[in-house]
TIVO-2410 file (N, C-alpha, C; in nm, 3 decimals):
# residues 124
REC num residu      c1      c2      c3 atome chaine
REC   1      M  10.884  10.738   7.054     N      A
REC   1      M  10.954  10.690   7.198    CA      A
REC   1      M  11.064  10.738   7.186     C      A
REC   2      S  11.167  10.775   7.293     N      A
REC   2      S  11.280  10.784   7.253    CA      A
REC   2      S  11.384  10.662   7.307     C      A
REC   3      K  11.520  10.693   7.262     N      A
REC   3      K  11.601  10.535   7.273    CA      A
REC   3      K  11.633  10.535   7.423     C      A
REC   4      S  11.614  10.618   7.534     N      A
REC   4      S  11.586  10.562   7.648    CA      A
REC   4      S  11.548  10.500   7.744     C      A
REC   5      A  11.397  10.558   7.683     N      A
REC   5      A  11.269  10.519   7.716    CA      A
REC   5      A  11.294  10.338   7.647     C      A
REC   6      V  11.285  10.349   7.568     N      A
REC   6      V  11.328  10.167   7.512    CA      A
REC   6      V  11.421  10.115   7.553     C      A
REC   7      Q  11.527  10.155   7.614     N      A
REC   7      Q  11.659  10.095   7.676    CA      A
REC   7      Q  11.568  10.041   7.821     C      A
REC   8      S  11.503  10.130   7.877     N      A
REC   8      S  11.477  10.106   8.033    CA      A
REC   8      S  11.337   9.992   8.028     C      A
REC   9      V  11.281   9.975   7.912     N      A
REC   9      V  11.207   9.864   7.923    CA      A
REC   9      V  11.235   9.728   7.880     C      A
REC  10      T  11.341   9.721   7.809     N      A
REC  10      T  11.440   9.614   7.772    CA      A
REC  10      T  11.530   9.588   7.870     C      A
REC  11      N  11.563   9.650   7.974     N      A
REC  11      N  11.667   9.600   8.098    CA      A
REC  11      N  11.615   9.519   8.176     C      A
REC  12      T  11.692   9.384   8.185     N      A
REC  12      T  11.676   9.293   8.202    CA      A
REC  12      T  11.718   9.274   8.355     C      A
REC  13      K  11.862   9.318   8.339     N      A
REC  13      K  11.906   9.369   8.502    CA      A
REC  13      K  11.832   9.439   8.631     C      A
REC  14      G  11.782   9.518   8.550     N      A
REC  14      G  11.662   9.642   8.622    CA      A
REC  14      G  11.569   9.568   8.677     C      A
REC  15      K  11.513   9.504   8.571     N      A
REC  15      K  11.369   9.447   8.622    CA      A
REC  15      K  11.418   9.303   8.744     C      A
REC  16      R  11.540   9.245   8.728     N      A
REC  16      R  11.545   9.137   8.807    CA      A
REC  16      R  11.576   9.191   8.929     C      A
REC  17      A  11.656   9.305   8.939     N      A
REC  17      A  11.699   9.388   9.071    CA      A
REC  17      A  11.575   9.427   9.163     C      A
REC  18      T  11.453   9.460   9.062     N      A
REC  18      T  11.354   9.568   9.107    CA      A
REC  18      T  11.265   9.418   9.171     C      A
REC  19      L  11.257   9.330   9.061     N      A
REC  19      L  11.187   9.215   9.136    CA      A
REC  19      L  11.229   9.160   9.255     C      A
REC  20      T  11.367   9.164   9.268     N      A
REC  20      T  11.444   9.075   9.395    CA      A
REC  20      T  11.429   9.189   9.496     C      A
REC  21      V  11.436   9.298   9.503     N      A
REC  21      V  11.398   9.384   9.587    CA      A
REC  21      V  11.237   9.412   9.659     C      A
REC  22      G  11.136   9.374   9.552     N      A
REC  22      G  11.024   9.382   9.600    CA      A
REC  22      G  10.980   9.206   9.667     C      A
REC  23      L  11.055   9.115   9.627     N      A
REC  23      L  11.025   8.990   9.688    CA      A
REC  23      L  11.092   8.969   9.839     C      A
REC  24      V  11.193   9.064   9.858     N      A
REC  24      V  11.264   9.089   9.976    CA      A
REC  24      V  11.141   9.150  10.072     C      A
REC  25      L  11.111   9.244  10.026     N      A
REC  25      L  11.034   9.373  10.095    CA      A
REC  25      L  10.898   9.284  10.121     C      A
REC  26      S  10.850   9.193  10.018     N      A
REC  26      S  10.721   9.117  10.041    CA      A
REC  26      S  10.749   9.022  10.186     C      A
REC  27      L  10.861   8.943  10.163     N      A
REC  27      L  10.876   8.838  10.252    CA      A
REC  27      L  10.944   8.951  10.411     C      A
REC  28      L  11.003   9.052  10.400     N      A
REC  28      L  10.996   9.103  10.519    CA      A
REC  28      L  10.888   9.144  10.590     C      A
REC  29      A  10.767   9.219  10.495     N      A
REC  29      A  10.639   9.242  10.551    CA      A
REC  29      A  10.561   9.106  10.602     C      A
REC  30      F  10.576   8.996  10.547     N      A
REC  30      F  10.548   8.861  10.603    CA      A
REC  30      F  10.585   8.864  10.733     C      A
REC  31      V  10.697   8.849  10.762     N      A
REC  31      V  10.807   8.861  10.901    CA      A
REC  31      V  10.735   8.955  11.007     C      A
REC  32      I  10.759   9.055  10.968     N      A
REC  32      I  10.667   9.167  11.040    CA      A
REC  32      I  10.538   9.129  11.079     C      A
REC  33      T  10.437   9.100  10.964     N      A
REC  33      T  10.307   9.071  11.045    CA      A
REC  33      T  10.282   8.950  11.119     C      A
REC  34      A  10.387   8.857  11.075     N      A
REC  34      A  10.375   8.717  11.187    CA      A
REC  34      A  10.419   8.746  11.313     C      A
REC  35      Y  10.535   8.822  11.344     N      A
REC  35      Y  10.563   8.862  11.458    CA      A
REC  35      Y  10.477   8.934  11.521     C      A
REC  36      G  10.432   9.020  11.448     N      A
REC  36      G  10.306   9.101  11.527    CA      A
REC  36      G  10.168   9.031  11.594     C      A
REC  37      T  10.150   8.911  11.512     N      A
REC  37      T  10.049   8.828  11.528    CA      A
REC  37      T  10.086   8.744  11.664     C      A
REC  38      A  10.197   8.717  11.659     N      A
REC  38      A  10.263   8.640  11.795    CA      A
REC  38      A  10.269   8.716  11.879     C      A
REC  39      T  10.322   8.848  11.917     N      A
REC  39      T  10.315   8.901  12.013    CA      A
REC  39      T  10.174   8.921  12.039     C      A
REC  40      F  10.079   8.959  11.967     N      A
REC  40      F   9.942   8.962  12.016    CA      A
REC  40      F   9.886   8.842  12.102     C      A
REC  41      F   9.936   8.729  12.086     N      A
REC  41      F   9.890   8.612  12.140    CA      A
REC  41      F  10.003   8.590  12.258     C      A
REC  42      L  10.105   8.598  12.241     N      A
REC  42      L  10.227   8.616  12.353    CA      A
REC  42      L  10.285   8.739  12.387     C      A
REC  43      P  10.240   8.849  12.487     N      A
REC  43      P  10.270   8.959  12.505    CA      A
REC  43      P  10.419   8.950  12.568     C      A
REC  44      K  10.492   8.874  12.588     N      A
REC  44      K  10.623   8.852  12.646    CA      A
REC  44      K  10.730   8.890  12.515     C      A
REC  45      L  10.686   8.847  12.387     N      A
REC  45      L  10.721   8.873  12.288    CA      A
REC  45      L  10.785   9.025  12.235     C      A
REC  46      D  10.704   9.126  12.305     N      A
REC  46      D  10.703   9.252  12.269    CA      A
REC  46      D  10.887   9.311  12.310     C      A
REC  47      I  10.948   9.339  12.232     N      A
REC  47      I  11.083   9.371  12.203    CA      A
REC  47      I  11.083   9.520  12.278     C      A
REC  48      L  10.982   9.615  12.291     N      A
REC  48      L  10.981   9.759  12.331    CA      A
REC  48      L  10.944   9.763  12.505     C      A
REC  49      T  10.990   9.798  12.547     N      A
REC  49      T  10.973   9.774  12.731    CA      A
REC  49      T  10.860   9.920  12.730     C      A
REC  50      N  10.891  10.027  12.662     N      A
REC  50      N  10.812  10.138  12.676    CA      A
REC  50      N  10.687  10.158  12.642     C      A
REC  51      V  10.691  10.073  12.566     N      A
REC  51      V  10.540  10.067  12.486    CA      A
REC  51      V  10.418   9.985  12.488     C      A
REC  52      G  10.328   9.980  12.510     N      A
REC  52      G  10.190   9.868  12.524    CA      A
REC  52      G  10.162   9.777  12.427     C      A
REC  53      V  10.164   9.653  12.445     N      A
REC  53      V  10.129   9.555  12.337    CA      A
REC  53      V  10.037   9.620  12.247     C      A
REC  54      Y   9.941   9.647  12.279     N      A
REC  54      Y   9.813   9.679  12.140    CA      A
REC  54      Y   9.895   9.794  12.094     C      A
REC  55      D   9.975   9.899  12.099     N      A
REC  55      D  10.059   9.983  12.047    CA      A
REC  55      D  10.159   9.893  11.944     C      A
REC  56      F  10.204   9.835  12.003     N      A
REC  56      F  10.332   9.743  11.927    CA      A
REC  56      F  10.272   9.690  11.817     C      A
REC  57      V  10.161   9.597  11.843     N      A
REC  57      V  10.097   9.521  11.764    CA      A
REC  57      V  10.052   9.580  11.628     C      A
REC  58      R   9.966   9.697  11.656     N      A
REC  58      R   9.929   9.814  11.565    CA      A
REC  58      R   9.989   9.847  11.467     C      A
REC  59      V  10.146   9.906  11.528     N      A
REC  59      V  10.233   9.927  11.410    CA      A
REC  59      V  10.303   9.840  11.354     C      A
REC  60      C  10.300   9.727  11.388     N      A
REC  60      C  10.344   9.614  11.318    CA      A
REC  60      C  10.292   9.588  11.199     C      A
REC  61      Y  10.140   9.595  11.229     N      A
REC  61      Y  10.041   9.562  11.101    CA      A
REC  61      Y  10.056   9.675  11.028     C      A
REC  62      V  10.061   9.802  11.082     N      A
REC  62      V  10.067   9.895  10.988    CA      A
REC  62      V  10.160   9.903  10.898     C      A
REC  63      I  10.272   9.871  10.965     N      A
REC  63      I  10.419   9.862  10.875    CA      A
REC  63      I  10.403   9.748  10.780     C      A
REC  64      G  10.357   9.628  10.835     N      A
REC  64      G  10.349   9.511  10.725    CA      A
REC  64      G  10.240   9.560  10.600     C      A
REC  65      L  10.152   9.659  10.644     N      A
REC  65      L  10.076   9.679  10.507    CA      A
REC  65      L  10.122   9.754  10.419     C      A
REC  66      A  10.218   9.871  10.449     N      A
REC  66      A  10.276   9.970  10.382    CA      A
REC  66      A  10.406   9.869  10.326     C      A
REC  67      V  10.467   9.810  10.372     N      A
REC  67      V  10.595   9.764  10.314    CA      A
REC  67      V  10.564   9.642  10.211     C      A
REC  68      S  10.416   9.538  10.244     N      A
REC  68      S  10.368   9.483  10.132    CA      A
REC  68      S  10.342   9.545  10.040     C      A
REC  69      F  10.260   9.672  10.051     N      A
REC  69      F  10.193   9.715   9.945    CA      A
REC  69      F  10.334   9.759   9.844     C      A
REC  70      V  10.435   9.820   9.920     N      A
REC  70      V  10.552   9.845   9.820    CA      A
REC  70      V  10.616   9.723   9.764     C      A
REC  71      G  10.649   9.633   9.804     N      A
REC  71      G  10.678   9.517   9.772    CA      A
REC  71      G  10.622   9.452   9.649     C      A
REC  72      V  10.467   9.503   9.664     N      A
REC  72      V  10.374   9.427   9.546    CA      A
REC  72      V  10.385   9.550   9.430     C      A
REC  73      I  10.408   9.658   9.424     N      A
REC  73      I  10.408   9.744   9.352    CA      A
REC  73      I  10.571   9.718   9.260     C      A
REC  74      L  10.671   9.705   9.372     N      A
REC  74      L  10.797   9.659   9.280    CA      A
REC  74      L  10.795   9.523   9.224     C      A
REC  75      S  10.714   9.435   9.244     N      A
REC  75      S  10.735   9.309   9.154    CA      A
REC  75      S  10.657   9.305   9.054     C      A
REC  76      V  10.552   9.403   9.057     N      A
REC  76      V  10.482   9.429   8.926    CA      A
REC  76      V  10.560   9.528   8.835     C      A
REC  77      I  10.633   9.593   8.897     N      A
REC  77      I  10.761   9.687   8.768    CA      A
REC  77      I  10.816   9.568   8.699     C      A
REC  78      G  10.890   9.474   8.804     N      A
REC  78      G  11.002   9.356   8.755    CA      A
REC  78      G  10.936   9.246   8.721     C      A
REC  79      A  10.812   9.241   8.669     N      A
REC  79      A  10.737   9.068   8.641    CA      A
REC  79      A  10.812   8.994   8.582     C      A
REC  80      N  10.860   9.038   8.441     N      A
REC  80      N  10.896   9.017   8.345    CA      A
REC  80      N  11.034   8.943   8.364     C      A
REC  81      G  11.103   8.953   8.473     N      A
REC  81      G  11.267   8.927   8.495    CA      A
REC  81      G  11.229   8.781   8.530     C      A
REC  82      N  11.161   8.732   8.603     N      A
REC  82      N  11.139   8.581   8.641    CA      A
REC  82      N  11.024   8.561   8.692     C      A
REC  83      V  10.954   8.479   8.618     N      A
REC  83      V  10.827   8.450   8.675    CA      A
REC  83      V  10.782   8.349   8.775     C      A
REC  84      P  10.869   8.277   8.836     N      A
REC  84      P  10.855   8.216   8.954    CA      A
REC  84      P  10.851   8.307   9.099     C      A
REC  85      M  10.984   8.397   9.068     N      A
REC  85      M  10.974   8.490   9.167    CA      A
REC  85      M  10.892   8.582   9.162     C      A
REC  86      A  10.819   8.624   9.040     N      A
REC  86      A  10.731   8.714   9.086    CA      A
REC  86      A  10.599   8.658   9.127     C      A
REC  87      K  10.578   8.513   9.094     N      A
REC  87      K  10.457   8.467   9.161    CA      A
REC  87      K  10.480   8.452   9.305     C      A
REC  88      A  10.617   8.422   9.350     N      A
REC  88      A  10.631   8.401   9.503    CA      A
REC  88      A  10.584   8.580   9.556     C      A
REC  89      S  10.673   8.665   9.499     N      A
REC  89      S  10.620   8.777   9.545    CA      A
REC  89      S  10.514   8.839   9.557     C      A
REC  90      F  10.429   8.811   9.459     N      A
REC  90      F  10.295   8.852   9.453    CA      A
REC  90      F  10.185   8.755   9.562     C      A
REC  91      F  10.189   8.653   9.562     N      A
REC  91      F  10.202   8.563   9.676    CA      A
REC  91      F  10.191   8.623   9.824     C      A
REC  92      F  10.321   8.640   9.836     N      A
REC  92      F  10.332   8.677   9.999    CA      A
REC  92      F  10.292   8.839  10.011     C      A
REC  93      G  10.306   8.906   9.929     N      A
REC  93      G  10.276   9.046   9.910    CA      A
REC  93      G  10.131   9.076   9.926     C      A
REC  94      T  10.046   9.013   9.848     N      A
REC  94      T   9.908   9.004   9.872    CA      A
REC  94      T   9.810   8.903  10.004     C      A
REC  95      M   9.907   8.817  10.027     N      A
REC  95      M   9.836   8.746  10.149    CA      A
REC  95      M   9.891   8.843  10.261     C      A
REC  96      T  10.016   8.887  10.255     N      A
REC  96      T  10.060   8.965  10.381    CA      A
REC  96      T   9.964   9.098  10.382     C      A
REC  97      F   9.918   9.175  10.270     N      A
REC  97      F   9.820   9.283  10.277    CA      A
REC  97      F   9.713   9.252  10.308     C      A
REC  98      I   9.655   9.164  10.266     N      A
REC  98      I   9.536   9.128  10.350    CA      A
REC  98      I   9.495   9.090  10.468     C      A
REC  99      L   9.613   8.990  10.508     N      A
REC  99      L   9.601   8.965  10.634    CA      A
REC  99      L   9.637   9.078  10.738     C      A
REC 100      S   9.723   9.156  10.694     N      A
REC 100      S   9.740   9.275  10.780    CA      A
REC 100      S   9.643   9.341  10.811     C      A
REC 101      A   9.548   9.375  10.724     N      A
REC 101      A   9.442   9.466  10.726    CA      A
REC 101      A   9.325   9.395  10.786     C      A
REC 102      A   9.313   9.280  10.787     N      A
REC 102      A   9.236   9.208  10.864    CA      A
REC 102      A   9.239   9.211  11.002     C      A
REC 103      F   9.404   9.148  11.051     N      A
REC 103      F   9.424   9.176  11.195    CA      A
REC 103      F   9.433   9.286  11.245     C      A
REC 104      L   9.461   9.393  11.167     N      A
REC 104      L   9.476   9.544  11.220    CA      A
REC 104      L   9.341   9.554  11.241     C      A
REC 105      V   9.204   9.551  11.184     N      A
REC 105      V   9.102   9.575  11.236    CA      A
REC 105      V   9.017   9.493  11.355     C      A
REC 106      V   9.045   9.370  11.331     N      A
REC 106      V   9.062   9.257  11.456    CA      A
REC 106      V   9.110   9.325  11.598     C      A
REC 107      V   9.215   9.379  11.564     N      A
REC 107      V   9.309   9.438  11.700    CA      A
REC 107      V   9.255   9.560  11.748     C      A
REC 108      V   9.227   9.633  11.652     N      A
REC 108      V   9.143   9.766  11.681    CA      A
REC 108      V   8.991   9.743  11.764     C      A
REC 109      L   8.954   9.653  11.663     N      A
REC 109      L   8.792   9.642  11.710    CA      A
REC 109      L   8.824   9.556  11.856     C      A
REC 110      F   8.936   9.454  11.889     N      A
REC 110      F   8.914   9.392  12.043    CA      A
REC 110      F   8.961   9.509  12.127     C      A
REC 111      H   9.054   9.606  12.080     N      A
REC 111      H   9.078   9.693  12.181    CA      A
REC 111      H   8.972   9.790  12.256     C      A
REC 112      V   8.878   9.850  12.130     N      A
REC 112      V   8.756   9.904  12.162    CA      A
REC 112      V   8.642   9.839  12.229     C      A
REC 113      L   8.648   9.699  12.211     N      A
REC 113      L   8.574   9.614  12.292    CA      A
REC 113      L   8.586   9.570  12.447     C      A
REC 114      V   8.761   9.557  12.447     N      A
REC 114      V   8.804   9.522  12.579    CA      A
REC 114      V   8.917   9.594  12.594     C      A
REC 115      P   8.894   9.692  12.670     N      A
REC 115      P   9.048   9.779  12.662    CA      A
REC 115      P   9.100   9.768  12.822     C      A
REC 116      L   9.185   9.690  12.758     N      A
REC 116      L   9.286   9.641  12.862    CA      A
REC 116      L   9.389   9.730  12.918     C      A
REC 117      D   9.430   9.829  12.853     N      A
REC 117      D   9.503   9.928  12.927    CA      A
REC 117      D   9.430   9.988  13.077     C      A
REC 118      A   9.280  10.052  13.021     N      A
REC 118      A   9.221  10.075  13.130    CA      A
REC 118      A   9.193   9.975  13.241     C      A
REC 119      M   9.166   9.879  13.202     N      A
REC 119      M   9.150   9.777  13.313    CA      A
REC 119      M   9.287   9.749  13.388     C      A
REC 120      G   9.405   9.763  13.350     N      A
REC 120      G   9.518   9.777  13.375    CA      A
REC 120      G   9.528   9.859  13.504     C      A
REC 121      Q   9.506   9.989  13.466     N      A
REC 121      Q   9.495  10.072  13.554    CA      A
REC 121      Q   9.432  10.105  13.642     C      A
REC 122      L   9.332  10.024  13.621     N      A
REC 122      L   9.229  10.022  13.745    CA      A
REC 122      L   9.243   9.888  13.843     C      A
REC 123      G   9.357   9.829  13.807     N      A
REC 123      G   9.370   9.712  13.883    CA      A
REC 123      G   9.316   9.587  13.888     C      A
REC 124      I   9.239   9.564  13.762     N      A
REC 124      I   9.128   9.467  13.720    CA      A
REC 124      I   9.225   9.358  13.663     C      A
***
């Protein structure tokens, strides 16, 4: 093993920074997923006026999935830096990933079964 590889494994400042970024991304994904869920139930929270609520919520869940995945990966990389922070990051990242995936399936199935956009165009 080369000397640079050994140094990268023992770099605790780098691990802490990576873990901090992973925790921030996991928390950001949690906020995005919570906002998407709130927008699904309260459509007036939609900040984009040109985009339908269904599309906005779906994009929030997809972004939440992606960001939580990256957050968990970064937390795994820097897990030895700070164990309580790593546990918090794993919790928020994993919970957000599972909830985003589940809510995304529910929203897509709800949209298929109850096409609100088509009903709005018909004046129903």
